Every structure is written in structure tokens, then in C-alpha cells.
C-alpha positions as CSV (number, residue, x, y, z in Angstrom):
1,M,19.3,5.0,16.0
2,T,17.5,8.3,16.3
3,S,16.8,10.1,13.0
4,T,18.9,13.1,12.5
5,S,19.1,15.4,9.6
6,A,22.1,13.6,8.4
7,D,20.1,10.3,8.3
8,Q,17.4,12.0,6.2
9,A,19.8,13.7,3.9
10,A,19.6,12.6,0.2
11,L,22.6,10.5,-0.9
12,L,21.6,10.8,-4.5
13,T,19.0,12.8,-6.3
14,F,17.9,12.7,-10.0
15,G,14.9,13.1,-12.2
16,V,12.8,10.2,-13.7
17,D,9.8,10.2,-15.9
18,A,7.4,10.4,-12.9
19,G,9.2,12.9,-10.8
20,T,12.4,13.1,-8.6
21,F,14.2,10.1,-7.2
22,R,16.0,10.5,-3.9
23,L,18.2,7.8,-2.2
24,R,18.4,8.0,1.5
25,R,18.9,5.9,4.7
26,A,15.8,3.8,5.6
27,H,13.7,4.5,8.7
28,R,11.7,2.1,10.8
29,A,8.5,3.6,9.3
30,D,9.7,2.5,5.7
31,L,9.5,-1.2,6.7
32,P,6.0,-1.8,5.2
33,A,7.1,-0.3,1.8
34,I,10.4,-2.2,1.9
35,L,8.5,-5.5,2.5
36,R,6.1,-4.8,-0.5
37,L,9.2,-4.3,-2.7
38,L,10.9,-7.6,-1.4
39,A,7.6,-9.5,-1.9
40,D,6.9,-8.1,-5.4
41,D,8.0,-11.2,-7.4
42,Q,7.4,-14.9,-7.5
43,L,10.3,-15.7,-5.1
44,G,9.7,-12.9,-2.6
45,S,6.0,-13.4,-2.4
46,A,6.6,-16.9,-1.2
47,R,9.1,-16.1,1.6
48,E,8.0,-12.7,2.9
49,D,5.2,-12.2,5.4
50,A,4.3,-8.6,6.2
51,A,1.5,-9.7,8.6
52,D,4.1,-10.2,11.3
53,L,6.5,-7.1,11.4
54,A,8.3,-8.3,14.6
55,P,11.2,-10.3,12.9
56,Y,11.7,-7.4,10.3
57,E,11.8,-4.9,13.1
58,R,14.5,-6.9,14.9
59,A,16.5,-7.1,11.7
60,F,16.0,-3.4,11.0
61,A,17.2,-2.4,14.5
62,A,20.3,-4.6,14.1
63,I,21.1,-3.2,10.6
64,D,20.5,0.4,11.7
65,A,22.7,0.1,14.8
66,D,25.7,-1.4,13.0
67,P,27.8,1.1,10.9
68,A,29.0,-1.9,8.7
69,H,25.5,-2.1,7.3
70,L,23.4,0.4,5.3
71,L,19.7,-0.2,4.5
72,L,18.7,2.4,1.9
73,V,15.5,3.4,0.2
74,G,14.7,5.4,-2.8
75,D,11.8,7.9,-2.6
76,L,9.9,9.1,-5.6
77,A,8.6,12.6,-5.2
78,P,5.9,12.8,-8.1
79,S,5.8,15.7,-10.5
80,D,2.3,16.4,-9.4
81,G,3.4,17.4,-5.9
82,S,1.8,14.4,-4.1
83,E,3.5,12.7,-1.2
84,P,6.8,11.0,-1.9
85,R,6.7,7.2,-1.6
86,V,9.3,4.4,-1.3
87,V,10.0,2.9,-4.7
88,A,13.4,1.2,-4.3
89,T,15.7,-0.4,-1.7
90,F,18.9,-2.2,-1.2
91,Q,21.2,-3.2,1.7
92,L,24.9,-2.7,1.6
93,S,27.2,-4.5,4.1
94,F,30.9,-4.2,4.7
95,L,32.8,-7.3,5.5
96,P,36.5,-7.7,6.7
97,G,38.3,-10.7,5.5
98,L,41.8,-12.3,5.5
99,S,41.8,-13.3,1.9
100,R,42.9,-10.8,-0.7
101,R,45.5,-9.5,1.7
102,G,43.1,-8.7,4.5
103,S,40.8,-6.5,2.3
104,W,37.4,-5.5,2.9
105,R,34.5,-6.4,0.6
106,A,31.0,-5.0,0.2
107,Q,28.0,-7.3,-0.1
108,L,25.1,-5.9,-2.1
109,E,21.7,-7.4,-1.3
110,A,17.9,-7.1,-1.8
111,V,18.2,-4.7,-4.7
112,R,14.6,-3.9,-5.7
113,V,12.9,-1.2,-7.8
114,A,9.3,-0.7,-8.2
115,G,8.1,-2.2,-11.6
116,E,6.9,1.2,-13.0
117,L,10.5,2.7,-12.6
118,R,12.4,-0.2,-14.0
119,G,14.4,0.8,-17.2
120,Q,14.7,4.4,-16.1
121,G,18.2,4.1,-14.6
122,V,17.1,3.9,-10.9
123,G,18.7,0.4,-10.2
124,A,22.0,1.4,-12.1
125,A,22.2,4.7,-10.2
126,M,21.7,2.8,-6.9
127,V,24.4,0.2,-7.7
128,D,26.7,3.0,-8.9
129,W,26.2,4.8,-5.6
130,A,27.0,1.5,-3.7
131,L,30.2,1.0,-5.8
132,G,31.3,4.5,-4.9
133,E,30.6,3.9,-1.3
134,A,32.5,0.6,-1.4
135,R,35.5,2.5,-2.9
136,R,35.2,5.2,-0.3
137,R,35.4,2.6,2.4
138,D,38.5,1.0,0.7
139,C,36.8,-2.3,-0.3
140,S,38.7,-4.4,-2.8
141,L,35.5,-5.9,-4.4
142,V,31.7,-5.8,-4.3
143,Q,29.9,-9.2,-4.3
144,L,26.3,-10.0,-4.7
145,T,24.1,-13.1,-5.3
146,T,21.0,-13.3,-7.4
147,D,18.7,-16.3,-7.7
148,K,19.4,-18.3,-10.8
149,S,15.7,-18.0,-11.9
150,R,16.1,-14.2,-12.1
151,T,17.6,-14.0,-15.5
152,A,16.7,-10.3,-16.1
153,A,18.6,-9.5,-12.8
154,R,21.6,-11.4,-14.0
155,R,21.7,-9.6,-17.3
156,F,21.3,-6.2,-15.4
157,Y,24.3,-6.9,-13.2
158,E,26.4,-8.2,-16.1
159,R,25.6,-4.9,-18.0
160,L,27.1,-3.1,-14.9
161,G,30.3,-5.1,-15.1
162,F,29.6,-7.8,-12.6
163,S,30.6,-11.3,-13.6
164,A,29.4,-14.7,-12.5
165,S,32.8,-15.7,-11.3
166,H,31.8,-18.1,-8.5
167,E,29.2,-20.7,-7.9
168,G,27.2,-19.8,-4.8
169,M,25.7,-22.3,-2.4
170,K,23.2,-21.9,0.4
171,L,21.8,-24.2,3.1
172,L,18.5,-23.2,4.5
173,L,18.3,-23.6,8.3
174,E,15.2,-23.7,10.4
175,E,12.9,-20.7,10.2
176,P,13.8,-18.1,12.9
177,G,11.9,-18.9,16.1
178,A,11.0,-22.5,15.0
179,R,13.2,-24.1,17.6
């Protein structure tokens, strides 16, 4: 998708201790910063590999081309006037389903906020924006998963009204391209 002024428009803007936070659609050029955020913990550092951008570029192209998926980043424009930098990200996907009377649901994934901005309302504001977008698209629920080892993330989502109502299961398949 070609960047337009609508793609670059701020979806949400507010002040934080270090400057101004702005939520917007991600661009291909944001991939290295997004990968740094995804790899910035014990789980992510073991599974992400920014040395080979090709699989991430393919995934980005698929996400960006599909209106049922949004990949968003948050920029921090520092108070000192230095260049804005990506400090947060998440993906929001919209899924049709037959259950719940054929309703749509939103899937919230890969929510990350740079360590120095945690506790300043950035994550809560991003999730609140995602909930509003899900309502705007007439979804009946928003779902997410978080690794059982991420206890702080679980507490964060519970404070925002999410409940651990289901037991999730995953089956890891072969690494892409391993066949």
C-alpha cells in the first residue's frame, strides 16, 4: 500500500513525560523499530531475528494490504525537538465468525511499549483506541493471548477489564521455509 496523508495521520495523540506520543499506521520503514520492541524481553529475544528482514517484510506486506488487519506504531516526539522514534506497537485484526450469532471479533496481538514509557498510560491508551475501533467495526468482543510467564502483562489486561475466561492452546508448526 502506498503511503498517503491518511496513512500518516495520527489516530491518537497525547503528552507523556518525555514528549508527545502519536499513534499511527505502521510503514515498511518502521520494521526494524517494531522488531526491536518485539525482541525486548526474554520470550521475544529467543524467537525474533532482525538479521533477516525478508519474512517480516512479507508479513508486513500481507498485513498492510488487508483491510481486516491494522499494524500500528506509536511515535514519541521528544520535548527537546529531536526526531520522533517508534516506542510502541500492536496489531489489531478483525475476524468474522459464525458463533455469537455471526458476530465479528477483534484480535489484539503483539502489544509492546518501550520500557522507559511503561506506567505512563501509553499501553492503556493504545488498548482503549483498539477497543474503540473494534466497536466502530461492530465487533462483539476483543480477544487476546498473553504468555503465562508474562504476569505483569496479565495484570495490565485485567486492570483494563479483560478476563482470563478461556484456556488457550497452541501447536508450533515447522519454522516458515523449513520444509
